C-alpha positions as CSV (number, residue, x, y, z in Angstrom):
1,X,19.4,16.4,5.8
2,X,18.7,18.8,2.9
3,X,17.5,17.1,-0.2
4,X,19.2,18.8,-3.2
5,X,17.8,18.4,-6.7
6,X,19.0,15.2,-8.3
7,X,21.9,15.7,-10.7
8,X,21.2,14.8,-14.3
9,X,22.6,11.4,-15.4
10,X,25.9,11.6,-17.1
11,X,24.8,9.2,-19.8
12,X,21.7,9.9,-21.8
13,X,18.7,7.7,-20.8
14,X,17.4,5.4,-23.5
15,X,14.5,7.2,-25.1
16,X,11.1,5.6,-25.8
17,X,10.3,5.5,-29.6
18,X,6.8,6.6,-29.0
19,X,6.3,10.4,-29.1
20,X,5.3,11.6,-25.6
21,X,3.9,14.8,-24.2
22,X,6.1,16.6,-21.6
23,X,5.5,15.0,-18.2
24,X,4.0,18.2,-16.8
25,X,1.6,18.6,-19.6
26,X,0.4,15.0,-19.9
27,X,-3.3,14.2,-19.2
28,X,-5.1,10.9,-19.5
29,X,-6.6,10.2,-22.9
30,X,-10.3,10.5,-23.0
31,X,-10.5,12.8,-19.9
32,X,-11.1,16.4,-19.3
33,X,-8.3,18.5,-17.7
34,X,-7.8,17.5,-14.0
35,X,-10.4,19.1,-11.7
36,X,-8.9,21.1,-8.8
37,X,-8.5,19.2,-5.6
38,X,-9.0,21.0,-2.3
39,X,-7.7,19.9,1.0
40,X,-11.0,18.4,2.2
41,X,-11.3,16.3,-0.9
42,X,-7.7,15.0,-0.6
43,X,-8.3,14.2,3.1
44,X,-11.5,12.3,2.1
45,X,-9.5,10.3,-0.5
46,X,-7.0,9.4,2.3
47,X,-9.6,8.4,4.9
48,X,-11.6,6.4,2.4
49,X,-8.4,4.6,1.2
50,X,-7.3,3.9,4.8
51,X,-10.7,2.4,5.8
52,X,-10.9,0.3,2.7
53,X,-7.5,-1.3,3.2
54,X,-8.1,-1.8,6.9
55,X,-11.1,-4.0,6.1
56,X,-8.7,-6.5,4.7
57,X,-6.5,-6.5,7.9
58,X,-9.1,-6.5,10.7
59,X,-9.1,-10.3,10.9
60,X,-5.4,-10.8,11.6
61,X,-5.6,-10.5,15.4
62,X,-9.1,-12.0,15.6
63,X,-8.5,-15.5,14.2
64,X,-8.7,-17.3,17.5
65,X,-11.8,-15.5,18.7
66,X,-13.6,-16.0,15.3
67,X,-12.7,-19.7,15.3
68,X,-14.0,-20.2,18.9
69,X,-17.2,-18.4,18.2
70,X,-18.0,-20.4,15.1
71,X,-16.5,-23.7,16.3
72,X,-13.8,-23.8,13.6
73,X,-10.6,-25.7,13.8
74,X,-7.4,-23.7,13.8
75,X,-6.7,-25.0,10.2
76,X,-9.9,-23.4,9.0
77,X,-9.2,-20.3,11.0
78,X,-5.9,-19.9,9.1
79,X,-7.8,-19.9,5.8
80,X,-9.6,-16.7,6.8
81,X,-6.6,-14.5,6.1
82,X,-5.8,-16.6,3.1
83,X,-9.2,-16.1,1.6
84,X,-8.9,-12.3,2.1
85,X,-5.5,-12.2,0.5
86,X,-6.7,-14.4,-2.4
87,X,-9.6,-12.0,-3.0
88,X,-7.3,-9.0,-2.8
89,X,-5.0,-10.5,-5.4
90,X,-7.8,-11.2,-7.7
91,X,-9.1,-7.7,-7.3
92,X,-5.8,-6.2,-8.3
93,X,-5.9,-8.1,-11.6
94,X,-9.7,-8.0,-12.3
95,X,-11.0,-4.8,-10.8
96,X,-8.3,-2.1,-10.5
97,X,-7.5,-2.0,-14.3
98,X,-11.2,-1.2,-15.0
99,X,-10.6,2.4,-14.1
100,X,-8.8,2.8,-17.4
101,X,-11.8,1.6,-19.3
102,X,-14.9,2.8,-17.4
103,X,-16.0,5.8,-15.3
104,X,-13.7,5.8,-12.2
105,X,-16.1,7.6,-10.0
106,X,-18.9,5.1,-10.6
107,X,-16.6,2.2,-10.1
108,X,-15.4,3.5,-6.7
109,X,-18.9,4.2,-5.5
110,X,-20.1,0.8,-6.7
111,X,-17.3,-1.1,-5.1
112,X,-17.7,0.8,-1.9
113,X,-21.4,-0.1,-1.7
114,X,-20.7,-3.7,-2.3
115,X,-18.0,-3.6,0.4
116,X,-20.8,-2.6,2.9
117,X,-22.7,-5.7,2.0
118,X,-19.6,-7.9,2.2
119,X,-18.7,-6.5,5.7
120,X,-22.2,-7.0,6.9
121,X,-22.1,-10.6,5.6
122,X,-18.9,-11.3,7.6
123,X,-20.7,-9.9,10.7
124,X,-23.7,-12.3,10.3
125,X,-21.7,-15.4,9.2
126,X,-22.8,-18.6,11.0
127,X,-20.7,-21.1,9.1
128,X,-17.1,-21.6,7.8
129,X,-18.3,-21.5,4.2
130,X,-20.2,-18.2,4.6
131,X,-17.4,-16.6,6.5
132,X,-14.7,-17.6,4.0
133,X,-16.8,-16.5,1.1
134,X,-17.6,-13.1,2.7
135,X,-13.9,-12.6,3.7
136,X,-12.9,-13.3,0.1
137,X,-15.4,-10.7,-1.1
138,X,-14.0,-8.2,1.5
139,X,-10.5,-8.7,0.1
140,X,-11.7,-8.5,-3.5
141,X,-13.5,-5.2,-2.9
142,X,-10.7,-3.7,-0.7
143,X,-8.7,-3.0,-3.8
144,X,-10.9,0.1,-4.2
145,X,-8.2,1.7,-2.1
146,X,-5.9,1.4,-5.2
147,X,-8.6,2.8,-7.4
148,X,-8.8,5.8,-5.1
149,X,-5.0,6.4,-5.3
150,X,-5.1,6.3,-9.1
151,X,-8.2,8.5,-9.3
152,X,-6.7,11.1,-7.0
153,X,-3.5,11.1,-9.1
154,X,-5.4,11.6,-12.3
155,X,-7.3,14.6,-10.8
156,X,-4.2,16.3,-9.4
157,X,-2.2,18.8,-11.4
158,X,1.0,17.1,-12.6
159,X,3.2,19.4,-10.5
160,X,1.2,18.4,-7.4
161,X,0.6,14.8,-8.2
162,X,3.4,13.4,-6.0
163,X,2.2,15.5,-3.1
164,X,-1.4,14.2,-3.5
165,X,-0.3,10.6,-3.8
166,X,1.8,11.0,-0.7
167,X,-1.2,12.2,1.4
168,X,-3.5,9.5,0.1
169,X,-0.9,6.7,0.5
170,X,-0.3,7.9,4.1
171,X,-4.0,7.2,4.7
172,X,-3.5,3.6,3.4
173,X,-0.4,3.0,5.7
174,X,-2.3,4.4,8.7
175,X,-5.2,2.1,7.9
176,X,-3.0,-0.9,7.7
177,X,-1.1,-0.1,10.9
178,X,-4.1,0.8,13.0
179,X,-6.4,-2.0,11.9
180,X,-4.9,-4.5,14.4
181,X,-5.2,-2.1,17.3
182,X,-8.7,-1.0,16.5
183,X,-10.0,-4.6,15.9
184,X,-8.5,-5.8,19.1
185,X,-10.0,-2.9,21.2
186,X,-13.5,-3.3,19.7
187,X,-13.4,-7.1,20.1
188,X,-12.5,-6.7,23.8
189,X,-15.5,-4.3,24.2
190,X,-18.2,-6.2,22.4
191,X,-17.0,-9.1,20.3
192,X,-15.4,-9.6,16.9
193,X,-18.7,-9.1,14.9
194,X,-18.8,-5.5,16.1
195,X,-15.6,-4.8,14.2
196,X,-17.3,-5.6,10.8
197,X,-20.7,-4.1,11.6
198,X,-18.9,-0.8,12.7
199,X,-16.8,-0.9,9.6
200,X,-19.9,-1.4,7.4
201,X,-21.5,1.7,8.9
202,X,-18.4,3.7,8.5
203,X,-17.9,2.5,4.9
204,X,-21.5,3.5,4.1
205,X,-20.9,6.9,5.6
206,X,-17.7,7.3,3.6
207,X,-19.5,6.2,0.4
208,X,-22.1,8.9,0.9
209,X,-19.4,11.5,1.3
210,X,-17.6,10.2,-1.8
211,X,-20.9,10.5,-3.8
212,X,-21.3,14.1,-2.6
213,X,-17.7,15.3,-2.8
214,X,-15.8,13.1,-5.3
215,X,-15.0,15.3,-8.3
216,X,-16.4,14.3,-11.6
217,X,-14.1,13.6,-14.5
218,X,-15.6,13.2,-17.9
219,X,-14.3,10.2,-19.7
220,X,-14.7,8.7,-23.2
221,X,-15.1,5.0,-22.9
222,X,-12.1,3.3,-24.4
223,X,-12.2,0.8,-27.3
224,X,-10.0,-1.6,-25.5
225,X,-11.7,-4.9,-24.6
226,X,-11.6,-6.2,-21.1
227,X,-9.4,-9.1,-22.0
228,X,-6.9,-6.9,-23.8
229,X,-7.0,-4.5,-20.8
230,X,-5.9,-7.2,-18.4
231,X,-3.3,-8.6,-20.8
232,X,-1.8,-5.1,-21.1
233,X,-0.6,-5.3,-17.5
234,X,2.2,-7.5,-18.7
235,X,2.8,-5.2,-21.7
236,X,3.3,-2.2,-19.3
237,X,5.8,-4.1,-17.2
238,X,7.8,-5.1,-20.3
239,X,7.7,-1.6,-21.9
240,X,8.0,0.8,-19.0
241,X,11.5,0.6,-17.3
242,X,10.4,2.9,-14.4
243,X,7.6,0.5,-13.6
244,X,10.0,-2.5,-13.6
245,X,12.6,-0.7,-11.5
246,X,10.2,0.8,-9.0
247,X,8.2,-2.4,-8.8
248,X,11.2,-4.4,-7.8
249,X,12.1,-1.8,-5.2
250,X,8.6,-2.1,-3.9
251,X,8.8,-5.8,-3.8
252,X,12.0,-5.6,-1.7
253,X,10.9,-2.9,0.7
254,X,7.6,-4.7,1.5
255,X,9.4,-8.0,2.0
256,X,11.6,-6.0,4.4
257,X,8.8,-4.6,6.5
258,X,6.9,-7.9,6.7
259,X,10.1,-9.5,7.7
260,X,9.8,-7.3,10.8
261,X,6.0,-7.5,11.4
262,X,5.2,-11.1,10.8
263,X,7.4,-12.6,13.6
264,X,7.3,-9.6,15.9
265,X,4.6,-11.0,18.1
266,X,6.8,-14.0,19.0
267,X,9.6,-12.3,21.0
268,X,7.3,-9.6,22.4
269,X,4.8,-12.2,23.8
270,X,7.5,-14.3,25.3
271,X,9.6,-13.6,28.4
272,X,11.0,-11.2,29.4
273,X,8.5,-8.9,27.8
274,X,5.3,-11.1,27.9
275,X,3.2,-8.4,26.3
276,X,-0.5,-8.9,25.5
277,X,-1.8,-8.8,22.0
278,X,-3.3,-5.4,22.7
279,X,0.0,-4.0,24.0
280,X,1.8,-5.4,20.9
281,X,-0.8,-3.8,18.7
282,X,0.2,-0.4,20.1
283,X,3.5,-0.7,18.2
284,X,1.4,0.2,15.2
285,X,1.2,3.7,16.6
286,X,4.9,4.1,16.3
287,X,4.6,3.0,12.7
288,X,1.9,5.5,12.1
289,X,4.2,8.3,13.4
290,X,7.0,7.2,11.2
291,X,4.8,6.9,8.1
292,X,3.2,10.3,8.6
293,X,6.6,11.8,8.8
294,X,7.2,10.8,5.2
295,X,4.2,12.5,3.7
296,X,6.4,15.1,2.0
297,X,8.2,12.5,-0.1
298,X,5.7,13.1,-2.9
299,X,6.4,16.8,-2.9
300,X,10.1,16.1,-3.0
301,X,9.6,13.9,-6.0
302,X,7.5,16.7,-7.7
303,X,10.6,18.9,-7.2
304,X,12.9,16.5,-8.8
305,X,14.4,15.0,-5.7
306,X,12.9,11.5,-6.0
307,X,16.1,9.7,-6.5
308,X,17.9,11.3,-3.6
309,X,14.8,10.8,-1.4
310,X,14.9,7.1,-2.3
311,X,18.6,6.7,-1.5
312,X,18.3,8.4,1.9
313,X,15.2,6.5,2.8
314,X,16.7,3.1,1.9
315,X,19.8,4.0,3.9
316,X,17.6,4.7,6.9
317,X,15.8,1.4,6.5
318,X,19.1,-0.4,6.6
319,X,20.1,1.6,9.7
320,X,16.8,0.7,11.4
321,X,17.8,-3.0,11.6
322,X,20.8,-2.1,13.7
323,X,18.4,-0.6,16.3
324,X,15.8,-3.4,15.9
325,X,18.5,-6.0,16.6
326,X,19.0,-4.4,20.1
327,X,15.5,-5.5,21.2
328,X,16.8,-7.7,24.0
329,X,18.7,-4.8,25.4
330,X,15.7,-2.5,25.6
331,X,12.3,-2.3,23.9
332,X,13.0,1.4,23.3
333,X,15.5,0.4,20.5
334,X,12.6,-1.5,18.8
335,X,10.4,1.5,19.0
336,X,13.0,3.7,17.5
337,X,13.7,1.2,14.7
338,X,10.0,0.9,13.9
339,X,9.7,4.7,13.6
340,X,12.7,4.8,11.2
341,X,11.8,1.8,9.1
342,X,8.2,2.9,8.6
343,X,9.5,6.4,7.6
344,X,11.8,4.9,5.0
345,X,9.1,2.5,3.7
346,X,6.5,5.2,3.2
347,X,9.0,7.7,1.6
348,X,10.1,5.1,-0.9
349,X,6.5,3.8,-1.6
350,X,5.2,7.4,-2.2
351,X,8.2,8.2,-4.4
352,X,7.7,5.0,-6.4
353,X,4.1,5.8,-7.2
354,X,4.8,9.5,-7.9
355,X,7.3,8.3,-10.5
356,X,5.3,5.7,-12.2
357,X,2.3,8.0,-12.6
358,X,4.3,10.2,-14.9
359,X,4.3,7.6,-17.7
360,X,1.3,6.4,-19.6
361,X,-1.3,8.8,-18.1
362,X,-4.1,6.9,-19.9
363,X,-3.1,3.8,-18.0
364,X,-2.9,4.9,-14.4
365,X,-5.1,2.2,-13.0
366,X,-3.2,-0.5,-14.8
367,X,0.1,1.0,-13.6
368,X,-1.3,0.9,-10.0
369,X,-2.4,-2.7,-10.4
370,X,0.9,-3.9,-11.9
371,X,2.9,-2.0,-9.2
372,X,0.8,-3.6,-6.4
373,X,1.5,-7.1,-7.8
374,X,5.1,-6.5,-6.9
375,X,4.0,-5.3,-3.5
376,X,1.9,-8.4,-2.9
377,X,4.8,-10.8,-3.9
378,X,7.2,-9.0,-1.5
379,X,4.7,-9.0,1.4
380,X,3.9,-12.6,1.0
381,X,7.6,-13.6,0.7
382,X,8.7,-11.6,3.7
383,X,5.9,-12.9,5.9
384,X,6.5,-16.6,4.9
385,X,10.3,-16.7,5.1
386,X,10.8,-14.6,8.3
387,X,8.7,-16.8,10.5
388,X,10.7,-19.8,9.4
389,X,13.9,-17.9,10.0
390,X,12.8,-17.0,13.5
391,X,12.0,-20.7,14.3
392,X,15.6,-21.7,13.3
393,X,17.7,-18.6,14.1
394,X,15.7,-16.5,16.5
395,X,15.4,-12.7,16.5
396,X,19.1,-12.3,15.4
397,X,18.3,-14.4,12.3
398,X,15.3,-12.2,11.5
399,X,17.4,-9.0,11.9
400,X,20.2,-10.4,9.6
401,X,17.6,-11.3,7.0
402,X,16.0,-7.8,7.2
403,X,19.4,-6.1,7.0
404,X,20.3,-8.2,4.0
405,X,17.1,-7.3,2.2
406,X,17.7,-3.6,3.0
407,X,21.3,-3.8,1.6
408,X,20.1,-5.6,-1.5
409,X,17.5,-2.9,-2.1
410,X,20.0,-0.1,-1.7
411,X,22.5,-1.8,-4.1
412,X,19.7,-2.4,-6.6
413,X,18.7,1.3,-6.5
414,X,22.3,2.3,-7.0
415,X,22.7,0.0,-10.0
416,X,19.5,1.2,-11.7
417,X,19.7,5.0,-11.1
418,X,20.9,5.8,-14.5
419,X,18.5,3.3,-16.2
420,X,15.5,5.2,-14.8
421,X,14.0,7.5,-17.5
422,X,14.7,11.1,-16.9
423,X,11.0,11.9,-17.3
424,X,10.4,10.1,-14.0
425,X,12.9,12.1,-12.0
426,X,12.9,15.6,-13.5
427,X,11.3,18.4,-11.5
428,X,7.8,19.5,-12.5
429,X,6.7,23.1,-12.6
430,X,3.2,24.7,-12.7
């Protein structure tokens, strides 16, 4: 379907009282003009982001193997993912905003090097305490992926920012979706510790490449204190309607996708399918194909088609649940549904970020952190509630829940279209 330029709202949007530069001309305060980004550098941003976020997801299919190796109870094993998520949540609040205060390049390199140490610590862990502490550190430092997105956005020309964000974000989605498959394969070959040692080596390699290729961006250290910097996350949510609107959309779409992914192993591992964990992990490949298909969403947003892209993508996510609900008829319906829902998710996610990066260019890291808080809430809610629903209402109940979330998201987008500031939706020109 052709995406035509969004029509201007019939009622004028409420204007911010602060004087602002035109969106295409804005540049972060205290920085030099954006350095040009070539294709190799953008690809490096994407690969580095994907690997960083994968580090926080490797443990999901390995909990039983890790528990057996260290002699842990299943209760302690369940805390492994919890420790990682806790670290990631703290990192969003405590580390990501620092990019608006300090040198982004140095922060990224420093966090990447510390990630190498954290991954190696997981690999050599011999006790529950050491493993949980190391996993929390892995999660804390995995937020470098959000710092990479914000840095890539700040380096891109405004008219290309959505396109760059789309490519880097695709790397993140690929990293999340492939983490389970790669971790399972490496564990089958040579044990779970190999996963973390291999990732430590890859992370060190990527860090060296980042040190050599990451563009420098001269910054003037801000006068804002660290405490006020963190507190300003709430201020941004209160003052920026595009952040609130797109944050709520993010919360809903990630609740939607985790509603599918969290209980998916249950029907697939049971008769009549009786698939192994490795076979179930291969469904991530379908998700990757769908996500990569949406890489152009950022460019569509740059051309002023973000609202229409959002509407079409949300409609496709709703449609996908009609296919996913046919799982017991044929597994091919599930594959088609996974392709469509991941396409829609990625298109909306990229569009969200491309829009919020147009406001407050001096606060791109804090915008990222605030936006990802909504993402975390949605992911946690979808994962928690969907497994309970499956236990009581089976796969049909999960599909009804997913479709209801999709419909609610679509209705929310319709209701807030005209409340979204025009600066976030207008086309940008070089």
